[in-house]
DRENVEXTI-980218 format. One record per residue (C-alpha): residue number from 1; residue in one letter; x, y, z. Coordinates in steps of 0.1 Angstrom, whole numbers. Layout:
<atoms>
ATOM;NUM;A;X;Y;Z
...
</atoms>
This chain:
<atoms>
ATOM;1;M;0;0;0
ATOM;2;T;12;35;-7
ATOM;3;D;23;56;22
ATOM;4;L;-4;80;34
ATOM;5;P;9;115;34
ATOM;6;D;7;133;68
ATOM;7;I;-24;116;81
ATOM;8;T;-28;120;118
ATOM;9;D;-64;110;123
ATOM;10;P;-62;78;144
ATOM;11;R;-93;63;128
ATOM;12;I;-79;67;93
ATOM;13;L;-46;52;104
ATOM;14;E;-64;23;119
ATOM;15;I;-83;17;87
ATOM;16;A;-51;19;66
ATOM;17;A;-34;-6;89
ATOM;18;R;-63;-30;85
ATOM;19;V;-62;-26;47
ATOM;20;Q;-25;-33;48
ATOM;21;E;-30;-63;70
ATOM;22;R;-55;-78;45
ATOM;23;I;-30;-71;16
ATOM;24;D;-2;-88;35
ATOM;25;A;-23;-118;45
ATOM;26;A;-31;-130;10
ATOM;27;P;-24;-119;-25
ATOM;28;N;-49;-111;-52
ATOM;29;V;-53;-132;-83
ATOM;30;S;-48;-115;-117
ATOM;31;V;-62;-128;-150
ATOM;32;Q;-46;-127;-184
ATOM;33;M;-68;-139;-213
ATOM;34;E;-51;-152;-244
ATOM;35;D;-68;-170;-273
ATOM;36;G;-98;-178;-251
ATOM;37;K;-77;-193;-223
ATOM;38;A;-71;-177;-189
ATOM;39;Q;-38;-175;-172
ATOM;40;L;-42;-169;-135
ATOM;41;T;-13;-154;-115
ATOM;42;I;-14;-155;-77
ATOM;43;G;2;-123;-64
ATOM;44;K;30;-108;-85
ATOM;45;S;44;-141;-99
ATOM;46;S;27;-171;-84
ATOM;47;E;57;-178;-61
ATOM;48;A;52;-206;-36
ATOM;49;D;49;-182;-6
ATOM;50;E;21;-163;-24
ATOM;51;Q;3;-195;-32
ATOM;52;F;6;-207;4
ATOM;53;K;-8;-174;17
ATOM;54;L;-38;-176;-6
ATOM;55;M;-43;-212;3
ATOM;56;D;-43;-203;40
ATOM;57;A;-67;-174;35
ATOM;58;M;-91;-197;15
ATOM;59;G;-91;-224;42
ATOM;60;T;-71;-251;24
ATOM;61;Y;-37;-267;24
ATOM;62;D;-42;-287;-7
ATOM;63;M;-31;-274;-41
ATOM;64;Q;-53;-301;-57
ATOM;65;F;-82;-282;-42
ATOM;66;L;-71;-246;-48
ATOM;67;S;-64;-248;-85
ATOM;68;P;-97;-263;-95
ATOM;69;L;-115;-239;-71
ATOM;70;L;-99;-209;-87
ATOM;71;G;-110;-223;-121
ATOM;72;Q;-145;-227;-109
ATOM;73;I;-145;-191;-96
ATOM;74;G;-133;-180;-130
ATOM;75;N;-161;-198;-147
ATOM;76;A;-186;-183;-123
ATOM;77;V;-175;-148;-131
ATOM;78;S;-169;-151;-168
ATOM;79;V;-188;-131;-194
ATOM;80;K;-188;-143;-230
ATOM;81;D;-160;-168;-223
ATOM;82;E;-138;-141;-207
ATOM;83;I;-130;-141;-170
ATOM;84;Q;-137;-107;-155
ATOM;85;E;-107;-100;-133
ATOM;86;S;-124;-75;-110
ATOM;87;S;-153;-99;-104
ATOM;88;M;-127;-127;-97
ATOM;89;Q;-109;-105;-72
ATOM;90;F;-143;-96;-56
ATOM;91;V;-152;-133;-51
ATOM;92;I;-117;-140;-37
ATOM;93;A;-119;-110;-14
ATOM;94;F;-153;-122;-2
ATOM;95;I;-139;-157;5
ATOM;96;K;-110;-142;24
ATOM;97;S;-134;-120;45
ATOM;98;I;-153;-151;56
ATOM;99;K;-120;-167;67
ATOM;100;P;-130;-203;59
ATOM;101;E;-117;-229;83
ATOM;102;N;-117;-257;58
ATOM;103;E;-125;-267;22
ATOM;104;M;-162;-271;29
ATOM;105;E;-164;-236;42
ATOM;106;A;-144;-223;12
ATOM;107;M;-168;-240;-12
ATOM;108;L;-198;-225;6
ATOM;109;A;-181;-191;5
ATOM;110;V;-177;-194;-33
ATOM;111;Q;-213;-204;-37
ATOM;112;M;-224;-175;-15
ATOM;113;A;-204;-151;-37
ATOM;114;A;-218;-166;-69
ATOM;115;V;-253;-163;-56
ATOM;116;H;-247;-127;-46
ATOM;117;V;-233;-119;-81
ATOM;118;C;-264;-136;-97
ATOM;119;A;-287;-118;-74
ATOM;120;L;-273;-84;-84
ATOM;121;D;-276;-94;-120
ATOM;122;A;-313;-103;-115
ATOM;123;S;-317;-69;-98
ATOM;124;R;-301;-52;-128
ATOM;125;R;-324;-71;-152
ATOM;126;Y;-354;-61;-130
ATOM;127;L;-345;-24;-132
ATOM;128;W;-336;-23;-169
ATOM;129;T;-365;-43;-184
ATOM;130;N;-397;-26;-195
ATOM;131;S;-418;-57;-200
ATOM;132;L;-440;-72;-173
ATOM;133;A;-428;-107;-181
ATOM;134;G;-392;-96;-178
ATOM;135;K;-398;-79;-145
ATOM;136;D;-417;-109;-132
ATOM;137;S;-389;-133;-142
ATOM;138;A;-362;-111;-127
ATOM;139;E;-382;-106;-95
ATOM;140;R;-387;-143;-90
ATOM;141;A;-350;-150;-96
ATOM;142;L;-339;-122;-72
ATOM;143;T;-362;-135;-45
ATOM;144;K;-349;-171;-48
ATOM;145;L;-313;-160;-49
ATOM;146;T;-316;-137;-18
ATOM;147;R;-333;-165;1
ATOM;148;T;-306;-189;-10
ATOM;149;F;-279;-164;3
ATOM;150;T;-297;-162;36
ATOM;151;T;-299;-200;39
ATOM;152;Q;-262;-202;31
ATOM;153;M;-253;-177;58
ATOM;154;E;-273;-198;83
ATOM;155;A;-256;-229;71
ATOM;156;L;-221;-213;77
ATOM;157;K;-232;-201;111
ATOM;158;K;-245;-235;121
ATOM;159;N;-214;-252;109
ATOM;160;R;-192;-229;128
ATOM;161;A;-212;-230;160
ATOM;162;K;-208;-268;164
ATOM;163;A;-232;-263;192
ATOM;164;Q;-234;-290;218
ATOM;165;Q;-268;-302;226
ATOM;166;T;-281;-290;260
ATOM;167;V;-307;-308;280
ATOM;168;R;-323;-288;307
ATOM;169;V;-342;-307;334
ATOM;170;E;-368;-285;351
ATOM;171;R;-383;-310;376
ATOM;172;V;-369;-341;392
ATOM;173;N;-387;-365;415
ATOM;174;V;-365;-384;439
ATOM;175;E;-382;-414;456
ATOM;176;N;-372;-428;490
ATOM;177;G;-337;-442;488
ATOM;178;G;-329;-425;455
ATOM;179;Q;-302;-399;447
ATOM;180;A;-301;-368;426
ATOM;181;I;-273;-345;415
ATOM;182;V;-279;-308;416
ATOM;183;G;-257;-287;392
ATOM;184;S;-240;-291;359
ATOM;185;V;-231;-326;347
ATOM;186;E;-206;-330;319
</atoms>
């Protein structure tokens, strides 16, 4: 990140530090399209340390997972057989912000980002169309996609909670000669 000239506002300095922290944590992915084929570069030159940082940020330690996942992300954000670099970087930034803990969470984050991109496309179609059928179609798609996104958020939350089941006993009858424990039992 470029140095910020003479900024003394502590809030701005804190924001700048957080931006730099995110940049240092994992590199971006750039896309070069040649003859209909995409060449993805992780960081400046796809060096091993850049790949490892991206893998860590995306919740995987398996290159056999990362490479196809990046290809799938590219396919999800392509327009007319061209990967849109800014959209690819958006999806990867979204995944990094979720901080997936494993490959399953990484895949869910990719799906969430793809659903979000599609929802905004449906929103655009709704706003730009003049026909009733076009508006109706876009509205249905937008509704389904935003509901799906909410369901995905709940699935991620539920997976991370790994909640233990709690049984609460409100009333206990102890017969003559019986015993009961009062308190927490683990």
